[in-house]
C-alpha positions in Angstrom: -72.1 -137.8 -201.2 -69.4 -136.7 -199.1 -67.1 -139.6 -200.9 -67.8 -138.3 -204.0 -66.7 -134.7 -203.0 -63.3 -135.7 -201.7 -62.9 -138.0 -205.2 -63.7 -134.8 -207.4 -61.4 -132.6 -204.9 -58.7 -134.8 -205.0 -58.7 -135.0 -208.9 -59.0 -131.2 -209.1 -55.9 -131.1 -207.1 -54.1 -133.7 -209.1 -54.8 -131.5 -212.6 -53.5 -128.3 -210.9 -50.3 -129.8 -209.4 -49.5 -131.3 -212.6 -48.6 -127.7 -213.7 -47.8 -126.6 -210.3 -45.5 -129.7 -209.3 -45.4 -128.5 -205.7 -47.5 -130.7 -203.7 -47.1 -133.8 -206.1 -51.2 -134.6 -206.2 -50.6 -135.7 -209.4 -48.1 -138.2 -208.5 -50.2 -141.9 -209.3 -49.1 -143.0 -205.8 -50.4 -139.9 -204.1 -53.6 -139.5 -206.4 -54.6 -143.0 -206.1 -54.0 -143.4 -202.4 -56.1 -140.2 -201.6 -59.0 -141.6 -203.9 -59.0 -144.9 -202.4 -59.1 -143.5 -199.1 -62.1 -141.3 -200.0 -63.7 -144.1 -201.1 -63.1 -146.3 -198.0 -60.5 -149.1 -200.1 -57.2 -147.4 -199.0 -55.3 -151.0 -199.7 -56.6 -151.1 -203.2 -55.6 -147.4 -203.9 -52.1 -147.5 -202.4 -51.7 -150.9 -204.5 -52.9 -149.2 -208.0 -51.0 -146.3 -207.1 -47.9 -148.0 -206.2 -47.8 -150.1 -209.8 -48.6 -146.9 -211.6 -45.9 -145.0 -210.1 -43.4 -147.3 -211.4 -45.3 -147.0 -214.8 -44.7 -143.2 -214.7 -41.2 -143.2 -213.4 -39.7 -142.2 -216.4 -42.4 -139.8 -217.4 -41.3 -136.0 -217.7 -42.0 -132.7 -219.8 -39.0 -132.1 -221.7 -39.2 -128.8 -223.7 -42.1 -128.8 -225.6 -42.6 -132.2 -225.4 -45.5 -133.2 -223.1 -45.6 -136.7 -221.3 -48.5 -139.0 -220.8 -50.9 -137.5 -218.2 -50.2 -139.3 -214.8 -53.0 -137.4 -213.5 -56.0 -138.3 -215.3 -54.9 -142.1 -215.6 -54.5 -142.2 -211.6 -57.6 -140.4 -210.8 -60.2 -142.3 -213.4 -58.5 -145.7 -213.0 -58.3 -145.1 -208.9 -62.3 -144.2 -208.9 -63.1 -147.3 -211.0 -60.8 -149.6 -208.6 -61.9 -148.3 -205.3 -65.6 -146.9 -206.4 -68.7 -148.8 -206.9 -67.2 -150.2 -210.0 -64.8 -152.4 -207.9 -62.7 -153.2 -210.8 -59.7 -155.4 -210.2 -56.2 -153.7 -210.3 -55.0 -155.3 -213.2 -58.0 -154.1 -215.2 -57.0 -150.5 -213.8 -53.7 -150.9 -215.0 -55.1 -151.6 -218.3 -57.5 -148.8 -218.4 -54.7 -146.3 -217.0 -52.6 -146.6 -220.4 -55.2 -145.0 -222.9 -56.5 -142.5 -220.0 -52.8 -141.5 -219.9 -52.9 -140.9 -223.6 -55.9 -138.9 -223.4 -55.3 -136.9 -220.8 -52.0 -136.1 -222.8 -54.4 -134.3 -225.4 -56.4 -132.9 -223.0 -53.5 -131.0 -221.4 -52.1 -129.9 -224.3 -55.4 -128.3 -225.4 -55.5 -126.4 -222.3 -51.7 -125.3 -222.5 -52.9 -124.0 -226.1 -56.1 -122.3 -224.2 -53.9 -120.8 -221.6 -51.8 -118.9 -224.6 -54.9 -116.5 -225.1 -55.0 -116.1 -221.2 -51.6 -115.0 -221.2 -52.4 -112.1 -223.1 -55.1 -111.3 -221.2 -52.6 -111.2 -218.3 -50.4 -109.0 -220.4 -53.0 -106.4 -221.0 -53.9 -106.4 -216.9 -50.1 -106.1 -216.3 -50.4 -103.0 -218.8 -53.1 -101.8 -216.7 -51.3 -101.7 -213.4 -54.2 -104.6 -211.9 -52.2 -107.0 -209.9 -55.7 -108.6 -209.2 -56.6 -108.9 -212.8 -53.2 -110.9 -213.1 -53.8 -113.1 -210.2 -57.5 -114.0 -211.3 -56.2 -114.9 -215.0 -53.3 -117.2 -213.4 -55.9 -118.8 -211.2 -58.3 -119.4 -214.2 -55.5 -120.6 -216.1 -54.8 -122.8 -213.1 -58.2 -123.9 -212.2 -58.8 -125.2 -216.1 -55.8 -127.5 -215.8 -57.7 -128.6 -212.4 -61.2 -129.0 -214.3 -59.3 -131.2 -217.2 -59.0 -134.1 -214.4 -62.2 -133.3 -212.5 -64.7 -133.1 -215.3 -63.8 -136.7 -216.4 -64.1 -137.9 -213.0 -67.1 -136.6 -212.7 -68.7 -138.2 -215.7 -67.5 -141.4 -215.3 -69.3 -141.0 -211.6 -72.3 -139.9 -213.5 -72.5 -142.8 -215.5 -72.5 -145.1 -213.1 -71.1 -148.3 -211.9 -73.7 -150.9 -214.2 -72.6 -149.4 -217.7 -68.8 -148.7 -216.6 -68.8 -152.5 -216.0 -71.0 -153.6 -218.9 -68.4 -151.5 -221.2 -65.3 -152.9 -219.5 -67.1 -156.6 -219.9 -67.2 -155.7 -223.5 -63.8 -155.0 -223.9 -61.9 -158.4 -225.6 -59.5 -159.9 -223.6 -57.0 -159.6 -226.0 -56.7 -155.9 -225.7 -56.9 -155.8 -221.9 -54.2 -158.3 -221.8 -52.3 -156.4 -224.5 -52.8 -153.5 -222.6 -51.8 -155.1 -219.2 -48.1 -156.4 -221.0 -47.6 -153.0 -222.5 -48.1 -151.6 -219.2 -45.5 -154.0 -217.9 -42.8 -153.0 -220.6 -43.5 -149.3 -219.6 -42.6 -150.0 -216.1 -39.6 -151.4 -217.2 -38.5 -148.7 -219.8 -39.5 -146.1 -216.9 -37.2 -148.0 -214.3 -34.7 -148.3 -216.7 -34.6 -144.5 -217.5 -34.3 -143.7 -213.7 -31.4 -145.9 -213.5 -29.8 -144.8 -216.6 -29.9 -141.1 -214.8 -28.6 -142.5 -211.7 -25.8 -144.4 -213.1 -22.9 -143.4 -211.6 -19.6 -145.1 -209.8 -20.5 -143.8 -206.3 -24.2 -144.9 -206.4 -23.9 -148.7 -208.1 -22.8 -150.1 -205.1 -25.5 -149.2 -203.3 -27.8 -150.7 -206.2 -26.6 -153.9 -206.2 -26.4 -153.9 -202.4 -30.0 -153.3 -202.4 -30.6 -156.5 -204.8 -28.5 -158.3 -202.3 -30.6 -157.5 -199.6 -34.0 -158.0 -201.3 -33.4 -161.6 -201.4 -33.5 -161.9 -197.3 -37.2 -162.7 -197.0 -37.5 -161.5 -193.4 -36.7 -157.8 -194.5 -40.0 -155.9 -195.3 -40.0 -152.3 -196.8 -39.8 -150.5 -193.9 -36.6 -152.3 -192.7 -35.3 -152.1 -196.4 -36.1 -148.1 -196.2 -34.3 -148.0 -192.8 -31.2 -150.0 -194.3 -31.1 -147.5 -197.3 -31.4 -144.1 -194.8 -28.9 -145.7 -192.5 -26.2 -146.3 -195.4 -27.0 -142.7 -197.1 -26.0 -141.0 -193.8 -22.9 -143.3 -193.1 -22.2 -142.1 -197.0 -22.7 -138.5 -196.6 -20.8 -138.3 -193.3 -17.6 -140.3 -194.6 -17.8 -138.7 -198.0 -15.2 -135.7 -198.6 -17.3 -134.8 -201.7 -20.6 -134.0 -199.1 -19.0 -133.0 -195.6 -16.5 -130.4 -197.1 -13.5 -132.5 -195.8 -10.3 -133.4 -197.3 -10.5 -137.0 -196.9 -8.9 -137.0 -193.6 -11.9 -138.0 -191.4 -14.0 -134.9 -193.0 -12.1 -132.3 -190.7 -11.0 -130.4 -193.7 -12.8 -127.4 -194.8 -14.4 -126.6 -198.5 -11.0 -125.2 -199.5 -9.6 -128.5 -199.3 -11.6 -129.8 -202.2 -15.3 -129.8 -200.5 -18.5 -128.5 -201.7 -18.2 -124.6 -201.6 -21.8 -124.6 -200.1 -20.8 -126.5 -197.4 -17.9 -124.0 -196.7 -20.4 -121.2 -196.9 -22.5 -122.6 -194.2 -20.0 -124.1 -192.2 -18.4 -120.1 -192.2 -21.7 -118.8 -191.6 
């Protein structure tokens, strides 16, 4: 019962943070890991969350375009993988794709509904009621949390048996096709991220990372430490970031450095 409470709580927070974008609960790696922890299967949650995170790297809301919902995909698939159903990570990945599309429809519906709440907030503001405005804001935010929590509650209420029967009834050609499509989406998302960071200053680090990945003795922790050290060295030596003039980093911002660095150094 306690694990079920935390699963619903984490799903609710993931839905809220999909709008807040403050604590990153909606990110697949965070949501799936927390739900896996609540169900006592942390390793499976981390594996699923990391895989889904690669899939969602290129997902973002741009203007009026709403991206597929990573929060719903992460919460439901993580519960299916780490909960009583104990489906495989590959199956969870295949399920996550249509869930993300369904979540996209749900979030559009909730955002449409909050348009009416905006008018209610305007009326409360005209009355000078700060508490009324806050209540409307919390109501709209709670609706975003419920759009993730309610589907998770429904899956929990259905039970592991019917869920497994439904998943087993899906033809392999569909599940395998969705898994292949998920792999393609991962590549596209990673390519979009590379396209955004494709600068002359960062390309050397990109290729260095590929070279270091061939060293089998280095695990992810070692790779992360090497990357952090290289970043710190780069920031210290580059005049662009340390406010120097290119002569050992001792110059001031007036010699071509960052104006923000100049302000901080003079403060």
